Backbone bond lengths (Angstrom), bond angles and torsions (degrees), N, CA, C in turn:
res aa  C-N    CA-C-N  psi(-1)  N-CA   C-N-CA  omega(-1)  CA-C   N-CA-C  phi
1 M - - - 1.453 - - 1.516 113.02 -
2 T 1.345 116.48 -25.98 1.452 118.24 -175.38 1.506 110.64 -74.04
3 R 1.329 116.11 151.20 1.456 122.65 177.18 1.507 108.40 -130.26
4 D 1.339 117.00 156.53 1.450 120.86 175.78 1.518 109.20 -58.75
5 S 1.333 115.70 131.80 1.462 119.46 -174.51 1.510 112.04 -59.11
6 S 1.344 117.94 -27.85 1.463 120.40 -178.49 1.510 111.79 -69.61
7 S 1.344 116.79 -22.51 1.456 119.08 -177.46 1.508 112.39 -83.29
8 S 1.356 117.82 -21.88 1.462 119.98 -177.13 1.507 113.05 -110.79
9 E 1.340 117.66 -13.50 1.446 120.16 -176.82 1.523 110.68 -62.80
10 G 1.308 114.30 127.62 1.454 119.06 176.98 1.505 113.56 82.28
11 S 1.327 118.02 -6.61 1.456 119.31 -179.58 1.505 109.37 -76.50
12 S 1.292 115.77 151.32 1.456 121.47 179.85 1.497 108.87 -138.31
13 P 1.343 117.10 142.17 1.455 118.27 -179.16 1.510 112.41 -61.91
14 T 1.323 117.80 -18.99 1.455 120.11 -177.92 1.520 112.65 -83.76
15 T 1.339 117.30 -6.26 1.455 119.53 -176.00 1.521 112.57 -103.07
16 K 1.311 118.31 -1.14 1.457 120.23 -177.22 1.526 109.69 -72.17
17 G 1.315 115.90 143.14 1.448 119.64 -176.15 1.518 113.43 -74.34
18 K 1.315 117.25 -29.58 1.463 119.72 -175.66 1.512 108.76 -139.35
19 A 1.308 117.02 124.86 1.454 121.46 -177.88 1.525 110.06 -70.16
20 W 1.335 115.63 149.66 1.464 119.64 -176.00 1.515 112.72 -63.92
21 Y 1.340 117.13 -30.00 1.454 118.29 -172.68 1.527 113.50 -76.85
22 V 1.354 118.02 -5.90 1.462 119.51 173.97 1.518 111.64 -104.63
23 N 1.316 117.33 5.31 1.456 122.59 179.37 1.529 109.39 -82.65
24 P 1.341 118.60 121.34 1.474 120.08 -178.01 1.515 113.12 -61.07
25 W 1.355 117.62 -25.86 1.459 119.58 179.56 1.520 111.06 -68.18
26 V 1.330 116.80 -29.02 1.468 120.59 176.45 1.514 110.20 -61.63
27 W 1.338 115.56 -47.46 1.461 119.32 -176.80 1.521 111.04 -73.29
28 A 1.343 116.69 -28.80 1.460 118.64 173.35 1.523 109.93 -64.42
29 G 1.348 115.80 -40.41 1.456 119.74 177.19 1.508 111.77 -64.82
30 L 1.339 116.07 -38.03 1.459 120.16 177.75 1.522 110.98 -60.88
31 G 1.337 115.12 -43.39 1.459 118.41 177.24 1.515 111.55 -60.82
32 G 1.334 115.58 -35.98 1.465 119.68 179.58 1.512 112.48 -64.08
33 I 1.332 116.28 -45.43 1.466 117.95 -178.22 1.520 111.46 -68.01
34 L 1.337 116.41 -36.61 1.455 118.65 178.52 1.527 110.82 -64.54
35 F 1.347 115.53 -39.22 1.466 119.33 179.76 1.520 110.99 -67.14
36 V 1.338 115.92 -47.11 1.463 119.98 -176.56 1.519 110.82 -67.98
37 T 1.342 115.95 -44.65 1.457 119.76 -174.77 1.513 112.40 -73.90
38 F 1.336 116.57 -47.05 1.443 119.69 -172.41 1.531 112.93 -89.57
39 G 1.335 116.68 -4.35 1.448 119.27 177.23 1.514 112.87 -82.72
40 R 1.356 117.33 -2.24 1.455 120.08 178.69 1.519 110.73 -68.96
41 D 1.284 115.24 158.28 1.462 121.18 178.68 1.529 109.15 -61.20
42 C 1.332 116.58 121.68 1.461 120.89 -176.93 1.520 112.39 -69.99
43 T 1.320 117.39 -12.91 1.458 119.56 -179.15 1.521 111.77 -99.06
44 R 1.344 117.31 10.68 1.450 120.44 -176.28 1.525 110.79 -63.58
45 R 1.310 117.04 154.71 1.450 121.43 174.68 1.521 108.83 -79.43
46 V 1.325 116.99 127.72 1.458 120.85 177.84 1.522 108.17 -82.76
47 P 1.336 118.68 121.06 1.465 121.01 -176.82 1.520 111.65 -72.24
48 E 1.324 114.61 175.54 1.457 120.35 177.68 1.532 109.97 -61.73
49 P 1.334 117.84 149.97 1.463 120.28 178.90 1.520 111.51 -63.95
50 P 1.338 117.01 157.33 1.463 120.42 179.51 1.518 110.83 -63.65
51 P 1.336 117.99 157.81 1.466 121.24 -177.43 1.530 112.31 -65.86
52 V 1.308 114.98 158.18 1.466 121.46 178.74 1.530 109.44 -77.57
53 L 1.330 115.89 128.76 1.470 120.72 177.88 1.526 111.61 -92.21
54 G 1.324 116.03 -24.32 1.460 120.73 -178.23 1.517 110.04 160.32
55 N 1.309 116.50 176.60 1.460 120.95 177.71 1.524 110.17 -81.38
56 A 1.324 116.50 132.85 1.461 120.49 177.20 1.530 109.32 -65.50
57 P 1.324 118.35 143.24 1.470 120.79 -178.80 1.520 112.62 -69.38
58 A 1.322 115.44 147.07 1.468 120.75 174.74 1.524 109.00 -77.41
59 F 1.334 116.39 153.42 1.460 120.54 175.58 1.521 109.22 -153.72
60 A 1.310 116.68 156.28 1.464 123.21 175.97 1.521 106.63 -141.85
61 L 1.329 116.52 96.84 1.458 122.53 -175.63 1.527 108.79 -130.03
62 S 1.304 118.87 -149.02 1.465 121.13 178.55 1.517 109.60 -150.20
63 E 1.333 115.27 153.56 1.451 119.97 173.74 1.526 109.17 -72.05
64 L 1.328 116.33 168.62 1.462 119.92 -177.47 1.523 112.16 -60.78
65 N 1.329 116.76 -26.05 1.473 119.76 178.80 1.521 113.00 -85.99
66 G 1.345 116.63 3.29 1.453 120.94 177.25 1.512 115.17 96.77
67 T 1.338 118.58 -7.27 1.456 121.42 179.75 1.529 110.24 -68.57
68 P 1.338 118.53 125.85 1.465 120.26 179.22 1.528 111.32 -61.55
69 I 1.309 115.89 143.39 1.465 121.27 176.25 1.526 108.46 -145.24
70 T 1.314 115.94 136.06 1.463 121.34 178.35 1.522 108.31 -130.22
71 D 1.319 115.79 175.12 1.459 119.27 175.45 1.527 110.68 -62.60
72 Q 1.341 117.27 -27.81 1.455 120.73 178.81 1.526 112.10 -71.00
73 T 1.338 116.38 -24.89 1.464 120.09 175.80 1.524 110.31 -58.84
74 L 1.328 115.95 -32.92 1.463 121.52 -175.76 1.524 112.48 -98.56
75 A 1.332 117.44 1.63 1.468 120.68 -177.80 1.528 110.46 -56.29
76 G 1.325 115.53 133.88 1.457 121.21 -179.78 1.510 114.12 94.07
77 S 1.330 117.13 -12.89 1.468 121.46 179.98 1.526 110.13 -118.58
78 P 1.333 117.97 132.01 1.463 119.06 171.09 1.529 108.95 -64.02
79 Y 1.331 117.21 150.03 1.460 119.46 176.16 1.517 111.18 -151.92
80 L 1.318 114.59 156.12 1.460 122.91 177.13 1.522 109.28 -107.91
81 V 1.322 116.38 139.76 1.463 122.56 -177.38 1.524 110.10 -116.80
82 Q 1.328 115.72 142.03 1.456 122.05 169.94 1.525 107.73 -143.89
83 V 1.327 116.55 166.84 1.457 122.04 178.34 1.522 108.94 -131.98
84 V 1.331 116.41 136.00 1.465 120.93 174.67 1.526 108.23 -127.81
85 G 1.317 115.70 159.05 1.456 120.02 -177.63 1.505 112.75 -152.38
86 P 1.323 117.34 -174.98 1.465 121.13 -172.25 1.513 115.16 -79.59
87 D 1.324 118.91 -18.87 1.463 119.60 -172.09 1.525 113.07 -130.36
88 C 1.338 116.89 29.56 1.467 118.86 -179.42 1.526 112.39 -98.22
89 G 1.325 117.26 -1.30 1.461 121.34 170.57 1.509 114.48 53.34
90 D 1.340 115.83 -132.34 1.462 121.54 -175.69 1.522 112.53 -65.56
91 D 1.339 117.75 -23.56 1.458 119.64 178.07 1.526 110.61 -59.19
92 C 1.332 115.98 -44.39 1.463 119.41 179.89 1.524 111.39 -69.99
93 E 1.319 117.04 -35.52 1.465 119.28 176.63 1.526 110.34 -60.18
94 Q 1.336 116.29 -44.16 1.457 120.15 -179.55 1.526 110.44 -64.30
95 M 1.333 116.54 -39.93 1.459 119.46 178.78 1.518 111.64 -65.27
96 M 1.332 116.86 -39.80 1.462 119.63 179.94 1.525 111.26 -67.47
97 V 1.319 117.21 -36.45 1.468 120.56 175.75 1.529 109.26 -61.61
98 G 1.335 116.05 -45.88 1.461 119.85 178.82 1.512 111.98 -62.52
99 M 1.333 116.86 -42.41 1.464 120.40 -179.28 1.530 110.59 -65.14
100 L 1.336 117.16 -37.23 1.456 120.14 177.76 1.527 111.08 -66.31
101 K 1.323 116.73 -40.21 1.461 120.38 177.06 1.525 110.29 -60.13
102 L 1.326 115.84 -43.69 1.460 119.85 178.68 1.523 110.84 -64.75
103 H 1.322 116.54 -40.81 1.461 120.93 -179.94 1.524 110.81 -59.49
104 Q 1.324 116.59 -44.89 1.459 121.38 177.99 1.525 110.58 -66.39
105 G 1.327 115.85 -40.03 1.456 119.87 -179.06 1.515 112.84 -65.57
106 F 1.336 116.64 -41.17 1.463 120.14 179.18 1.524 111.77 -64.90
107 E 1.316 117.20 -25.65 1.465 120.87 -178.50 1.532 111.59 -68.93
108 V 1.323 116.80 -37.74 1.466 119.51 -176.02 1.523 112.79 -105.66
109 G 1.327 117.50 -35.49 1.449 121.44 177.52 1.521 114.04 58.33
110 V 1.322 115.85 -179.86 1.461 121.72 175.86 1.526 109.30 -91.35
111 L 1.309 115.43 -40.93 1.463 121.10 -179.87 1.524 110.61 -112.27
112 G 1.307 116.93 22.70 1.456 121.39 -177.01 1.514 110.58 117.42
113 K 1.315 116.33 179.55 1.464 121.86 -176.43 1.523 111.27 -56.45
114 V 1.340 116.29 135.92 1.454 122.29 179.14 1.528 107.95 -98.22
115 P 1.340 119.28 119.32 1.466 121.54 -173.82 1.521 113.66 -79.95
116 V 1.318 115.58 57.02 1.462 121.01 177.83 1.525 108.78 -109.88
117 K 1.328 116.75 129.23 1.455 120.66 178.82 1.527 109.64 -95.72
118 Q 1.320 115.13 169.70 1.464 120.73 -176.85 1.520 109.71 -131.59
119 L 1.320 114.72 146.49 1.457 121.10 -174.93 1.519 109.16 -136.19
120 T 1.322 116.48 118.78 1.462 121.26 176.99 1.523 108.87 -112.70
121 F 1.330 116.77 113.37 1.458 121.45 174.37 1.528 107.84 -81.56
122 V 1.320 116.98 124.92 1.464 121.93 -178.07 1.523 109.15 -107.49
123 M 1.328 116.00 114.51 1.457 121.66 176.35 1.523 108.90 -96.46
124 G 1.321 117.07 154.61 1.461 120.05 177.19 1.515 112.58 115.21
125 D 1.338 115.67 -173.72 1.458 121.31 -174.75 1.526 112.15 -86.88
126 D 1.345 115.64 -170.48 1.461 120.64 -176.06 1.530 112.65 -61.23
127 S 1.333 117.11 -34.31 1.464 119.64 -178.34 1.525 111.09 -66.44
128 V 1.323 116.75 -35.73 1.468 120.41 178.27 1.525 109.68 -69.31
129 A 1.334 116.03 -43.69 1.464 120.25 178.70 1.529 110.29 -59.98
130 K 1.333 116.85 -42.96 1.465 120.76 179.63 1.526 110.42 -63.71
131 Y 1.317 116.70 -41.19 1.461 120.69 -179.67 1.527 110.84 -57.11
132 Y 1.330 116.47 -49.76 1.457 119.29 -177.37 1.523 112.21 -73.62
133 G 1.331 117.02 -30.34 1.458 119.24 173.89 1.515 111.34 -64.47
134 D 1.337 116.26 -44.75 1.464 120.41 177.55 1.525 111.14 -63.88
135 L 1.334 115.52 -37.54 1.464 120.36 179.85 1.521 110.63 -62.09
136 A 1.322 116.08 -42.29 1.463 120.48 178.86 1.526 110.48 -63.97
137 D 1.331 116.37 -41.35 1.463 120.04 179.37 1.518 111.54 -66.22
138 E 1.333 117.42 -43.63 1.458 121.51 -179.76 1.531 111.19 -63.10
139 S 1.315 115.80 -35.37 1.465 120.33 -178.03 1.520 112.22 -85.57
140 K 1.350 116.10 -3.95 1.463 121.75 177.30 1.528 112.43 56.09
141 V 1.338 115.61 43.43 1.458 118.96 178.12 1.526 109.40 -76.22
142 D 1.302 115.81 155.21 1.459 122.66 178.41 1.528 108.24 -82.02
143 R 1.330 116.84 105.34 1.465 119.98 -174.85 1.528 112.45 -73.44
144 K 1.326 117.48 -4.81 1.462 120.47 172.82 1.528 111.09 -87.86
145 R 1.328 115.70 -10.06 1.465 120.22 176.26 1.524 111.79 -113.95
146 W 1.325 116.75 -22.82 1.466 121.62 -177.79 1.521 108.08 -126.45
147 Y 1.324 116.19 111.28 1.459 122.42 -176.92 1.529 110.76 -99.98
148 F 1.324 116.14 132.69 1.455 122.12 173.60 1.526 106.83 -105.02
149 V 1.321 116.54 116.86 1.456 122.23 -167.15 1.517 110.93 -117.87
150 R 1.317 114.62 137.94 1.459 119.94 -178.01 1.524 110.06 -129.95
151 G 1.316 115.99 153.98 1.454 121.76 176.85 1.513 108.78 -176.36
152 P 1.322 119.00 -177.87 1.459 120.51 176.72 1.529 110.96 -56.29
153 D 1.313 116.43 132.23 1.465 120.32 -177.88 1.527 113.30 -54.11
154 P 1.347 119.72 -41.69 1.472 118.87 179.77 1.526 113.05 -61.02
155 I 1.336 117.17 -34.03 1.463 120.00 179.26 1.525 110.20 -69.91
156 I 1.335 116.70 -43.91 1.465 119.64 176.97 1.526 110.06 -62.12
157 A 1.317 116.49 -39.80 1.466 120.34 179.51 1.526 111.28 -60.91
158 E 1.325 117.18 -37.40 1.466 120.52 178.41 1.520 111.01 -68.44
159 V 1.327 116.55 -39.32 1.465 120.48 177.26 1.530 109.71 -61.77
160 V 1.323 115.70 -45.91 1.466 120.55 -179.13 1.528 110.58 -64.77
161 K 1.311 116.21 -38.17 1.470 120.24 179.61 1.518 110.87 -59.53
162 A 1.341 116.17 -37.81 1.464 120.28 178.68 1.532 111.08 -62.43
163 Y 1.329 116.63 -40.22 1.461 119.44 175.88 1.527 110.92 -67.49
164 A 1.314 115.86 -42.43 1.464 120.30 -175.67 1.520 112.22 -61.05
165 T 1.330 117.57 -33.81 1.470 120.29 -179.29 1.522 112.19 -67.05
166 M 1.322 117.43 -15.61 1.466 121.04 178.85 1.524 111.87 -84.66
167 G 1.325 116.95 -12.25 1.452 120.77 -178.08 1.510 112.79 -88.73
168 E 1.320 115.37 175.70 1.457 121.67 -177.79 1.523 112.80 -91.92
169 K 1.340 116.29 -17.86 1.454 119.95 -176.92 1.520 110.25 -120.02
170 P 1.344 117.49 146.10 1.466 119.55 176.78 1.522 111.44 -66.64
171 V 1.316 115.97 151.54 1.459 121.97 -179.66 1.524 108.51 -117.29
172 D 1.334 116.12 118.32 1.462 120.40 -177.57 1.523 112.11 -80.93
173 K 1.325 116.77 -34.09 1.459 121.47 -178.33 1.519 108.81 -130.98
174 P 1.337 117.89 147.72 1.471 120.72 -172.34 1.511 115.24 -52.27
175 W 1.342 117.99 -42.94 1.465 119.65 -175.40 1.517 113.10 -70.95
176 M 1.311 117.12 -8.04 1.461 120.39 -179.84 1.527 113.12 -74.10
177 I 1.345 117.87 -4.83 1.462 118.09 175.26 1.526 111.11 -71.03
178 G 1.340 117.76 -16.45 1.466 120.16 -177.94 1.516 109.89 72.54
179 F 1.341 116.82 -118.67 1.465 121.91 178.32 1.524 109.18 -118.60
180 A 1.328 116.47 140.97 1.467 121.84 174.06 1.522 107.91 -119.52
181 L 1.326 117.10 135.04 1.455 122.96 -179.79 1.529 109.69 -105.16
182 V 1.333 115.94 125.99 1.467 121.96 -179.93 1.527 108.20 -118.59
183 D 1.339 116.45 135.31 1.460 118.98 179.67 1.531 111.20 -85.50
184 G 1.331 116.79 178.68 1.451 121.06 -175.76 1.507 114.70 -67.50
185 S 1.331 116.53 -12.37 1.469 121.27 177.95 1.524 112.54 -98.86
186 G 1.344 116.18 8.03 1.456 119.90 177.52 1.515 115.09 79.34
187 R 1.333 116.93 26.98 1.462 120.99 178.77 1.517 109.94 -111.48
188 C 1.314 116.83 133.99 1.464 120.91 178.90 1.516 109.51 -73.63
189 R 1.334 115.37 127.24 1.465 121.12 -176.61 1.514 114.17 -110.97
190 G 1.326 117.35 -6.84 1.451 117.54 -179.21 1.509 112.91 -179.71
191 L 1.331 115.53 151.05 1.460 123.87 173.08 1.525 106.88 -123.81
192 Y 1.336 116.88 135.49 1.457 120.75 -171.54 1.519 111.29 -134.36
193 G 1.324 115.28 149.78 1.451 120.94 172.59 1.522 110.09 -77.93
194 T 1.329 116.00 -169.95 1.464 119.71 -173.59 1.521 114.33 -115.35
195 D 1.339 118.37 5.04 1.459 118.15 176.91 1.530 109.77 -78.79
196 M 1.328 116.36 171.65 1.460 121.29 -173.75 1.520 112.68 -57.79
197 M 1.326 117.30 -41.42 1.455 120.07 -178.51 1.528 110.72 -64.15
198 E 1.328 116.76 -41.21 1.456 120.71 -179.75 1.530 111.49 -69.85
199 V 1.324 117.42 -36.42 1.466 120.68 177.09 1.521 110.12 -63.78
200 N 1.325 117.04 -42.62 1.463 120.59 176.25 1.525 111.44 -62.71
201 R 1.318 116.54 -39.42 1.470 120.38 179.48 1.527 110.39 -65.76
202 A 1.342 116.08 -39.95 1.464 120.16 178.25 1.524 109.99 -62.21
203 F 1.329 116.81 -42.39 1.465 120.51 179.43 1.520 110.33 -62.40
204 Y 1.298 116.16 -48.63 1.462 121.13 -175.95 1.520 111.06 -61.67
205 Q 1.338 117.04 -44.06 1.460 119.71 -178.35 1.529 111.33 -75.23
206 A 1.330 117.44 -27.39 1.464 119.34 175.10 1.523 110.14 -64.76
207 E 1.330 117.79 -34.78 1.468 121.33 174.61 1.525 110.87 -60.48
208 Q 1.312 116.10 -35.30 1.458 120.58 -174.35 1.524 113.02 -74.00
209 V 1.337 116.98 -27.51 1.460 118.83 -177.77 1.519 111.96 -93.29
């Protein structure tokens, strides 16, 4: 997930010439995950959920439209967490592609809709928040299942740090946590990278919780 700092320094999601959601390779990748994930035998035995890594951190922030949201808002529902920011360049694009694939996958599922929600913490100024808000609108995501959350960057950084301590590798920047899976009882069940194999693993284990 890491990139040379010289390649992302000063980059902004608002300066890219072509948005990821109009790239045909994105949709080709989406077709791939749907084929791989949903082509499994629908009668398979679902294994036990992954082990608990720790308690997910509490937070009290707001959605991009100003609606308050806390960890209690999501109580009882499993959810996936990611973080995006103003200077993560292609790393954030890859994460958003993965999150969109998961969003589409949860809608249809293997045995029906998967009741897993999604949470994107947006760090940065108003222009970054607008970029991701517009991205969600352009992609026609279900904002009742996928929340875009904003707040003071230091507070989001502390929330992310709590997730990062549950992993095996240190995290230099907030978005490097990839995806975190939280069960309906508020316990973190997994941390995942952003490549296709990890996105599929996140989907499969989200079904289990």
